[in-house]
Steps between C-alpha positions, in 0.01 A plus 500: 500500500815345644357527852179338391693223326692441821178477699355255253813285521490504883135403493510228234865388482512594129567806294189644325470398133368846416427839659256705301408858591127567558368838408411722793262794528527799736731350757881508490505135604632258237348155439647187334372158409748228603477148370682178586441128472328488837349844546349802327469809713501883495799701625463857627775756526375785720634845560372545859585260779202602723262450201646160427485391862131616518416276194690206636336525845151540369535230241579257780228630731231493226600143412447401868149646470437285192482793265607467135842660473843382363726310734832661577757228428835670574626841610847651474682606819455866417129455419546667165425193289260211553339212324130423506281224358371529145139619489444455133566697181154656444379794702131555554527826304639314195241222546219757473633673185245357263222595738626859510507518121157346448332639810359151574596284796419130476375303799846345526665838523251623752549188712873570526432865589256387770769271640748788508245705703444208734869465563531874552224486760696227674807725518289776655339277762799277589595505861814706550545502878857379458579716194787743570393822326837661583636282221286694242665741257502800491228527773318261726151620415293712264487783758455871469858564394483227229183642357653847491799356314273366228312834467825693477632250249192581286540880553871528422553216251181537298323832554812718487672288239197508271441872556149477651418823677374484863486709815753352741326607813154380391639174384681440827175568689329233295791268550460540877133422481565204272760352737242522782249313286740222426616476858144451614477180293738327737794263449412141574664302224835414340492678163729404213518864384565439127239235428434504128456238228862542382608385847291180497644199324290197390683192608422210262269740322237496774617575856574864596830577672561855642862596424539865596450594864827647630298818580238311703388664827205529736209683341146485365442212258305729261828648385597163347153439358511832322864442389391187328156586359574863412850433363516753210601273213307192619186681365248282677142585394293672772259209540791255536662721763172508694460122473858431619471746784183326624676164461787627712259607773316165488815301518547537881219546752664786684514695175144412401371631835667836426378534139309828551788672674767378253286597202462854633876529552591366155505844320759631747747227407428528128605863524802433730639216289445680167679816629789280625541321166481832312796610715684190386403555136616862527842404637563183291324617189511885474842534673682175424326458164400139539235458231298231683421744778425787273251276312326416829411862576180521288356187659566634854328821402203300374465354848492851645246607239278209609539603862408861427163373367433288805626527848788751498575595864415844631826661411422807289840620391634154433183439295576815300859379435381156397249661257789689341700185465230287335407786261858547384569359155881507540514162670331330206738623228774269617299181452636346174286284277571124547764389248567856389880468528709184472864527595744247353816448717783282379857394514745439208865455408675780313693227311170396339387854408240733635148364569227528244223758550192289420256781586625705206492830679870512602414621849693407816841449655811283464730500811855372484572285807866432406635757748377271781728242649454176302416179685573312176872549556490250789471124449241448770254735322567424134226240464244701703290800386374822655197311620701278730547589865881488511521743205239726661696507820825566315350810326305636794778466757724729300236772505579658159204332325264683731628844399499384134137388518388803697630724227336291226169484676479875545489531122281196440245599763465847357441362152240250623307777678502714188420211264203410718372857514530535117340163420808332347481122487857368504844575646820300482765480774805283422820421688811376322821344621778293350325163492142585587520250789576670839490882533235573236279212610509620862430863404209397275348282772518772764369765261198286393411442864545868583272613211234243592501594867495876448268533202299174497509480121576204271873427460650270239833361614746368236846354555601471131818295538339271760197447279262595783183697437223555756227743596485643850 
């Protein structure tokens, strides 16, 4: 955050008034919202210099093509942090939440989706004669090797992790045939690679901005179309997917003239993309236990079930494996009922006594933060809290708080998993320190974010001595 603060100061001539972490998803990149009197922007702290450089390069190239992407405003000398223009606070995925719940899409919602498909078609047909594909990361194109990577990701991170039985030799034979099928579709577009509604922001509530393309490369545009329309948790109805696919084809003449060919190739990319995301769900969900990805598995399997009923490619052993996957009930046990468990996370001062258990069940944890080095002993931090950036930096730079929270979370995460499985409805997690101002507030904030990110459940955050209460 200090590096991002310095970039902001160099760009604007002022220190940022606030730096607020933004929740991430599967990536190890960290995002922050920086505000000042003259500018609001998004800061990114990456973990891979080549990946960062790919995003920075492509952002600037796409902007030259007139495509809707954030503008890169400033970059650190080591390319590990950068600032980009603010694309809005509402993602398309969140904007469509009511539609997913009701199953009904209003003309206004459909119009925005049509606009997204039009913009996507413009990405795929933009002239890229001067585009340097050697800047792409980790590969310049969706070639044979990249396709094999995705299929192996599915095999090792999902099939073997989930315990699905298969014949290795027969599956590899089908993989070889499948790669040949995909290769025959050609590579004549720049594809964004991870094009989904979570990665499209609505600027001013209307205008789509594509924000995640550091994996962009040369490939077939159908990969992006499928990534968007068949995104597991987007849950677009079949008739809407068909309508939006046809709108995509009609958006640009060169696509309209290839409608028959692209329509026949569509099932290949539905299968490829779904297997790729299942590999990600296996690694991030089944291995790393991130609840959001575990909860996405049933929806991805539903896409495969739909494909089995219409248009599954001629890949007999892979078909048999997919049939085993969609018939397995084990993936559906882990889907908790909405609102089943609410976790209350809070901070308090031991001087003021232990926190009250308002649930009445006495369940949960109280962690004593007083072993951690206390920022409150220093004058410059006394009037701040664990929510303020200087205090956060003070605690994190010493490192001990990370080990403390790691130990606490190992117990909390286990209890949440068991509580969800057993249908319990409430769990308390409190952190106490001397004054309930610095260490306990920081630990409660980080724990609330961790629980929300990993499990996707409702979290009540209470800072008792600060008189702050909010729902995440």
